[in-house]
C-alpha positions as CSV (number, residue, x, y, z in Angstrom):
1,X,223.2,161.1,77.6
2,X,220.6,163.8,78.4
3,X,220.5,165.1,81.8
4,X,216.7,166.2,80.9
5,X,217.5,169.8,82.5
6,X,214.8,171.4,80.6
7,X,212.2,169.1,83.0
8,X,213.8,170.4,85.9
9,X,213.6,174.6,85.2
10,X,210.4,176.2,86.5
11,X,208.2,176.6,83.7
12,X,208.3,179.7,81.5
13,X,205.3,182.0,80.6
14,X,205.5,180.2,77.4
15,X,205.6,176.6,78.7
16,X,202.7,177.9,81.2
17,X,200.6,178.6,78.5
18,X,201.3,175.6,76.5
19,X,200.5,173.4,79.5
20,X,197.5,175.3,80.3
21,X,196.1,174.6,76.9
22,X,196.8,170.8,76.5
23,X,195.6,170.2,80.2
24,X,193.9,167.1,80.3
25,X,192.3,167.4,83.5
26,X,188.9,168.3,82.6
27,X,188.7,166.0,80.1
28,X,189.8,163.1,82.4
29,X,187.8,164.0,85.6
30,X,184.5,162.8,84.4
31,X,185.6,159.2,84.3
32,X,187.2,159.4,87.5
33,X,186.0,158.9,91.1
34,X,186.2,162.3,93.3
35,X,188.8,160.3,95.5
36,X,191.0,159.4,92.5
37,X,190.6,163.0,91.4
38,X,192.0,164.7,94.1
39,X,195.9,164.0,93.5
40,X,195.2,165.5,90.1
41,X,193.9,168.5,91.4
42,X,196.4,169.0,94.3
43,X,199.0,168.4,91.5
44,X,197.9,171.4,89.2
45,X,199.6,174.0,91.8
46,X,201.8,174.5,88.8
47,X,198.8,175.9,86.4
48,X,197.0,177.8,88.9
49,X,196.9,179.7,91.9
50,X,196.9,178.4,95.5
51,X,193.2,179.7,96.5
52,X,191.9,178.1,93.1
53,X,193.4,174.7,93.5
54,X,192.3,174.9,97.4
55,X,188.7,175.6,96.6
56,X,188.4,173.1,93.9
57,X,189.4,170.0,96.5
58,X,187.1,171.7,98.8
59,X,184.4,171.8,96.3
60,X,185.3,167.8,95.5
61,X,185.4,166.7,98.8
62,X,183.1,168.3,100.3
63,X,180.2,166.0,100.1
64,X,182.5,162.9,101.2
65,X,182.7,161.7,105.0
66,X,186.4,162.9,104.9
67,X,185.0,165.8,107.7
68,X,188.4,166.5,109.3
69,X,189.9,167.3,105.6
70,X,186.9,169.4,104.8
71,X,187.5,171.3,107.9
72,X,191.0,171.9,107.4
73,X,190.1,173.0,103.3
74,X,187.6,175.4,105.0
75,X,189.7,177.0,107.2
76,X,192.4,177.6,104.7
77,X,189.7,179.1,102.3
78,X,188.2,181.0,105.4
79,X,191.1,182.0,107.5
80,X,189.2,184.8,109.5
81,X,186.3,182.3,110.2
82,X,185.9,181.8,114.1
83,X,183.2,179.0,113.6
84,X,182.5,176.2,111.4
85,X,179.1,176.1,109.2
86,X,176.2,174.6,111.0
87,X,176.0,171.9,108.2
88,X,179.4,170.9,108.7
89,X,179.0,170.8,112.6
90,X,175.8,168.6,111.8
91,X,177.6,166.0,109.4
92,X,180.7,165.6,111.9
93,X,178.1,164.3,114.2
94,X,175.9,162.1,111.7
95,X,179.4,160.6,110.7
96,X,180.1,159.6,114.3
97,X,176.9,158.3,114.6
98,X,176.8,156.2,111.3
99,X,180.6,154.9,111.9
100,X,179.4,153.3,115.4
101,X,176.1,151.9,114.1
102,X,178.4,150.0,111.4
103,X,181.1,149.2,113.6
104,X,178.2,147.5,115.9
105,X,176.5,145.8,112.6
106,X,179.8,144.2,111.2
107,X,181.4,143.3,114.5
108,X,180.4,139.9,114.9
109,X,180.9,138.9,111.3
110,X,184.3,140.1,110.7
111,X,185.2,138.5,114.2
112,X,184.0,135.5,112.9
113,X,186.0,135.6,109.7
114,X,189.1,136.6,111.4
115,X,189.3,133.1,113.2
116,X,191.7,130.7,111.6
117,X,189.3,127.5,111.8
118,X,186.7,129.5,109.8
119,X,188.9,130.8,107.1
120,X,190.4,127.3,106.8
121,X,186.7,126.0,106.2
122,X,186.1,128.4,103.7
123,X,186.5,127.6,100.0
124,X,186.0,128.7,96.6
125,X,182.5,127.8,96.3
126,X,180.4,130.6,97.7
127,X,177.1,128.6,98.1
128,X,179.0,126.6,100.8
129,X,180.6,129.3,102.6
130,X,177.3,130.8,102.9
131,X,175.6,128.0,104.1
132,X,178.3,127.1,106.6
133,X,178.3,130.5,107.7
134,X,174.8,130.9,108.2
135,X,174.6,127.2,110.0
136,X,177.5,127.4,112.1
137,X,177.6,131.1,113.2
138,X,174.4,132.5,112.2
139,X,175.6,135.1,109.6
140,X,173.1,136.1,107.2
141,X,172.8,137.9,104.0
142,X,172.0,141.0,105.6
143,X,175.3,140.6,107.5
144,X,177.5,140.0,104.8
145,X,175.6,143.1,102.9
146,X,176.4,145.0,105.9
147,X,180.1,144.7,104.9
148,X,179.5,146.4,101.7
149,X,177.8,149.0,103.1
150,X,180.6,149.6,105.8
151,X,183.4,149.3,103.1
152,X,181.7,152.0,101.1
153,X,181.4,154.5,104.5
154,X,185.0,154.0,105.3
155,X,185.8,154.5,101.6
156,X,184.2,157.8,101.6
157,X,185.7,158.6,104.7
158,X,189.4,158.4,103.7
159,X,190.1,155.0,105.4
160,X,191.0,153.2,102.3
161,X,192.9,150.4,103.6
162,X,189.9,149.6,105.9
163,X,187.5,149.9,103.1
164,X,189.6,147.4,100.6
165,X,189.5,145.1,103.5
166,X,186.1,145.2,104.3
167,X,185.0,145.0,100.2
168,X,187.1,142.1,100.0
169,X,185.5,140.1,102.4
170,X,182.2,141.2,100.8
171,X,183.5,139.9,97.4
172,X,184.9,136.6,98.8
173,X,181.3,135.9,100.4
174,X,178.8,137.0,98.1
175,X,176.7,136.1,95.3
176,X,175.2,139.5,94.2
177,X,177.1,140.0,90.7
178,X,176.2,143.3,90.7
179,X,177.4,144.6,94.2
180,X,180.6,142.4,93.4
181,X,181.4,144.5,90.5
182,X,180.8,147.8,92.5
183,X,182.9,146.3,95.5
184,X,185.9,145.6,92.8
185,X,185.7,149.3,91.5
186,X,185.9,150.4,95.1
187,X,188.8,147.9,95.7
188,X,190.4,149.0,93.3
189,X,190.4,152.8,94.0
190,X,191.4,152.1,97.6
191,X,194.8,150.0,96.0
192,X,195.4,152.9,93.8
193,X,195.2,155.9,96.4
194,X,197.6,153.5,98.7
195,X,199.8,152.8,96.1
196,X,199.2,149.0,96.2
197,X,200.3,148.4,92.3
198,X,200.1,144.7,92.2
199,X,196.8,144.6,93.9
200,X,195.5,147.1,91.8
201,X,196.6,145.6,88.8
202,X,194.6,142.0,90.3
203,X,191.4,144.0,90.7
204,X,191.8,146.0,87.0
205,X,192.4,142.4,85.6
206,X,188.8,141.2,87.7
207,X,187.0,144.0,86.4
208,X,188.6,143.5,82.7
209,X,186.9,139.7,83.0
210,X,183.5,140.7,84.3
211,X,183.4,143.7,81.5
212,X,184.9,142.0,78.8
213,X,182.9,138.7,79.4
214,X,179.7,137.7,77.0
215,X,177.3,138.1,79.9
216,X,177.4,142.1,79.5
217,X,175.3,142.3,76.6
218,X,174.3,145.9,76.8
219,X,177.0,147.2,74.3
220,X,176.3,151.1,75.7
221,X,176.9,149.9,79.1
222,X,180.2,147.9,78.0
223,X,181.6,150.9,76.6
224,X,180.9,153.0,79.8
225,X,182.7,150.8,82.0
226,X,185.7,150.1,79.2
227,X,185.9,153.9,79.2
228,X,186.1,154.4,83.0
229,X,188.5,151.3,82.9
230,X,191.3,152.9,80.8
231,X,191.2,156.1,82.7
232,X,191.6,154.2,86.1
233,X,194.1,152.0,84.9
234,X,196.9,155.0,84.2
235,X,197.3,155.1,88.0
236,X,199.2,151.9,88.2
237,X,200.3,151.5,84.2
238,X,202.3,154.9,85.0
239,X,203.6,153.7,88.7
240,X,205.2,150.2,87.8
241,X,208.0,151.0,85.5
242,X,208.3,149.5,82.1
243,X,205.9,146.5,82.9
244,X,203.3,148.7,83.6
245,X,203.7,150.6,80.1
246,X,203.8,147.5,78.3
247,X,200.7,146.3,79.9
248,X,199.2,149.7,79.0
249,X,200.2,149.2,75.4
250,X,199.1,145.6,75.3
251,X,195.3,147.2,76.9
252,X,195.2,150.1,74.6
253,X,196.3,148.4,71.5
254,X,193.6,145.7,71.8
255,X,190.7,146.1,69.4
256,X,187.9,146.8,71.8
257,X,189.7,149.0,73.8
258,X,191.3,151.0,71.0
259,X,188.0,151.4,69.4
260,X,186.8,152.6,73.0
261,X,189.3,155.4,73.0
262,X,189.1,155.8,69.4
263,X,185.0,156.2,70.0
264,X,185.3,157.8,73.7
265,X,188.3,159.4,74.5
266,X,190.6,160.0,71.9
267,X,192.6,162.3,74.1
268,X,194.2,159.1,76.2
269,X,196.3,158.6,72.9
270,X,198.7,161.1,74.7
271,X,199.4,158.3,76.9
272,X,199.6,155.5,74.3
273,X,202.4,157.7,72.5
274,X,204.1,158.3,76.0
275,X,203.9,154.6,76.5
276,X,205.2,153.7,73.0
277,X,208.1,156.1,72.7
278,X,209.1,155.5,76.6
279,X,209.5,151.7,76.0
280,X,211.5,151.9,72.9
281,X,215.3,152.3,74.4
282,X,215.6,148.6,75.1
283,X,213.5,147.1,72.5
284,X,212.9,149.5,69.6
285,X,214.8,146.7,66.9
286,X,211.9,144.1,68.4
287,X,209.1,143.1,66.3
288,X,206.9,143.8,69.5
289,X,208.3,147.8,69.4
290,X,208.0,147.8,65.6
291,X,204.7,146.6,65.4
292,X,203.3,149.1,68.1
293,X,204.9,151.8,66.5
294,X,203.4,151.1,63.3
295,X,200.1,151.0,64.7
296,X,200.5,154.0,66.9
297,X,201.3,155.5,63.4
298,X,198.3,154.4,62.1
299,X,195.8,155.5,64.7
300,X,197.5,158.9,65.0
301,X,196.9,159.8,61.4
302,X,193.3,158.2,61.6
303,X,192.6,160.4,64.8
304,X,194.8,163.6,64.5
305,X,191.1,165.4,63.1
306,X,189.7,164.2,66.4
307,X,192.4,165.0,68.7
308,X,196.2,166.1,68.7
309,X,198.7,167.6,71.3
310,X,202.1,168.0,70.8
311,X,203.0,164.0,71.8
312,X,200.5,163.1,69.2
313,X,201.9,165.9,66.7
314,X,205.7,164.8,67.4
315,X,204.8,161.3,65.9
316,X,203.1,163.1,62.8
317,X,205.9,165.0,62.3
318,X,208.4,162.0,62.5
319,X,206.5,159.5,60.8
320,X,204.1,161.1,58.7
321,X,205.1,164.2,57.6
322,X,208.5,163.2,58.0
323,X,209.4,166.9,59.1
324,X,212.3,167.0,61.5
325,X,212.1,170.6,62.1
326,X,208.2,170.2,63.5
327,X,209.5,166.9,65.6
328,X,212.2,169.4,67.0
329,X,209.7,171.8,68.0
330,X,206.9,169.5,69.2
331,X,209.5,168.2,71.8
332,X,210.1,171.3,73.2
333,X,206.3,171.5,73.8
334,X,206.2,168.5,75.0
335,X,208.4,169.1,78.0
336,X,206.3,172.0,79.0
337,X,203.4,169.1,79.4
338,X,205.5,166.6,81.1
339,X,206.4,169.1,83.8
340,X,202.6,169.2,84.6
341,X,200.9,166.2,83.3
342,X,200.0,163.9,86.6
343,X,200.8,160.9,85.0
344,X,203.9,161.7,82.6
345,X,205.8,163.6,85.4
346,X,207.9,160.9,87.0
347,X,208.9,159.5,83.6
348,X,209.3,162.1,81.3
349,X,212.9,162.2,81.1
350,X,212.7,158.7,79.3
351,X,210.3,159.8,76.9
352,X,212.5,163.1,75.8
353,X,215.5,161.0,75.7
354,X,213.9,158.1,73.4
355,X,212.3,160.4,71.3
356,X,215.4,162.2,70.4
357,X,217.2,158.8,69.9
358,X,214.2,157.8,67.3
359,X,214.8,161.2,65.5
360,X,218.4,160.5,65.3
361,X,217.6,156.4,64.0
362,X,215.3,157.7,61.3
363,X,218.0,160.6,60.3
364,X,220.4,157.9,60.2
365,X,218.3,155.4,58.0
366,X,217.3,157.9,55.3
367,X,220.9,159.3,54.6
368,X,223.6,157.8,53.0
369,X,226.5,159.6,54.3
370,X,226.9,161.1,57.5
371,X,229.6,163.6,58.7
372,X,231.2,162.2,61.7
373,X,233.2,165.4,62.4
374,X,230.6,167.5,62.0
375,X,228.2,165.4,64.1
376,X,230.8,165.4,66.9
377,X,231.3,169.1,66.9
378,X,227.4,169.6,67.2
379,X,227.1,167.5,69.9
380,X,229.9,169.2,71.8
381,X,232.0,165.7,71.6
382,X,235.5,165.1,70.7
383,X,236.0,163.1,67.6
384,X,236.2,160.0,69.5
385,X,233.5,160.3,71.6
386,X,231.1,161.1,68.9
387,X,232.3,157.7,67.1
388,X,231.6,155.9,70.2
389,X,227.8,157.3,69.9
390,X,227.4,156.6,66.7
391,X,228.7,153.1,66.8
392,X,226.3,152.8,70.0
393,X,223.4,153.8,67.7
394,X,224.2,151.9,65.3
395,X,224.8,148.6,67.4
396,X,221.6,149.4,69.1
397,X,219.1,149.7,66.1
398,X,221.3,147.0,64.0
399,X,221.8,149.2,61.2
400,X,224.1,148.0,58.4
401,X,226.7,150.8,58.6
402,X,230.4,151.3,58.3
403,X,232.3,154.3,59.9
404,X,235.2,155.5,57.6
405,X,238.1,156.9,59.9
406,X,240.2,158.1,57.0
407,X,237.8,160.5,55.9
408,X,235.4,160.8,59.0
409,X,232.2,159.5,57.8
410,X,229.5,157.2,58.3
411,X,228.5,155.1,55.5
412,X,224.9,153.3,55.6
413,X,225.2,150.3,53.6
414,X,221.5,148.9,54.3
415,X,218.9,148.9,51.9
416,X,216.1,150.6,52.6
417,X,212.6,149.9,52.4
418,X,209.2,150.5,53.6
419,X,208.4,153.7,55.7
420,X,212.3,154.5,55.6
421,X,211.8,154.7,51.6
422,X,209.1,157.1,52.0
423,X,211.3,159.3,54.0
424,X,214.3,159.4,51.7
425,X,211.7,160.3,48.8
426,X,210.0,163.1,51.2
427,X,213.4,164.3,52.4
428,X,215.4,163.9,49.5
429,X,215.1,168.1,48.8
430,X,216.1,168.9,52.6
431,X,218.9,171.3,52.6
432,X,221.5,171.9,55.2
433,X,219.7,173.9,57.8
434,X,217.6,170.3,58.1
435,X,220.5,168.9,59.3
436,X,221.5,171.3,61.4
437,X,218.0,171.1,63.4
438,X,218.2,167.5,63.7
439,X,221.7,167.6,65.1
440,X,220.7,170.2,67.5
441,X,217.9,167.7,68.6
442,X,220.8,165.2,68.8
443,X,222.8,167.5,71.0
444,X,220.3,167.5,73.7
445,X,220.6,163.7,74.1
446,X,224.5,163.8,75.0
447,X,224.1,167.1,77.3
């Protein structure tokens, strides 16, 4: 199989130009909290020089309460400065004062909530909890709201673990629907930043329950929330193995969220393509994958005039235009994007491997006879190893085919229909050069 060495090599000038051209960071930023934007900017060091990245980080976080980090960034940008600006010094004093105030205001409440006997008294009924805490421990609505304020402050200060705990306590006790939604967003972000993916997915589910409910009657507000949800969801989805990518497919293909992508953020089709292709290796013959692929082809074709990049172009080339040469070329561009895309960089190898497998599968389905010796040589394999490779392809894709050892060919016996019949009709005139292009693509699968 492929060692994906093309992802390990440094960016060439050509790849750098491609990566910059298709960099989605400017499109994604408006739909992320600044604390979530930070890792995206930090990872863009391959695209931009160090000073530019440091300046972007400073401008991004200078209005937060992360005063130590801000001072460090200022020093990086101003190595000759002997003193910090007056506003930074004053801000540090203000933050220290606010921290002390909020600690004092929430100390009693947090102490009460930490007691085992109190936790045993709390129930699902928030009204009961409120009455119990107020009657038995003197905790008022103001005290509960102080937990929210302190949670916000700690999040802005960069103490995400503390922020998550405070916001969770607030959510358990509060009956203020609007603030509960804000607190859920805050906890969702905190769990993302601290890499607590399971909890992050739980908060995502809670947000969806609120946003997708009939109680949200403003369609524009609902569209706004859904647009933010699918951007934030990229973090846990691309960090929880194939299960996360399956969840991404389920969410993005659901009618309300697919409509949101088409209306507000068609660039997220990049990640839908990545998820579908990356999950194809173990399920490419399953009805679920076939339906996803069919739906993906449809939406890529619908949106090709609104958005395209090498990933969507790959789908278009292979399944809409049936152009193997173009599909091979687009995969080369995809490799440049994967090296620099924050969400794709960790799982890019599986995408490239599976994409080449899909090219091979389509090729086998639309040709009646394949020269096994030619295939083996093009893959730098012995005839026996080439036979094993094509046998695995046939088995995994459940093709009705037979390897004829006497003349060194593979004969495809299966009836062809649907999309593959279209491919046959459109590729009847392909020359030998087209075959060589495909075989070159397949060779990378086994290097």
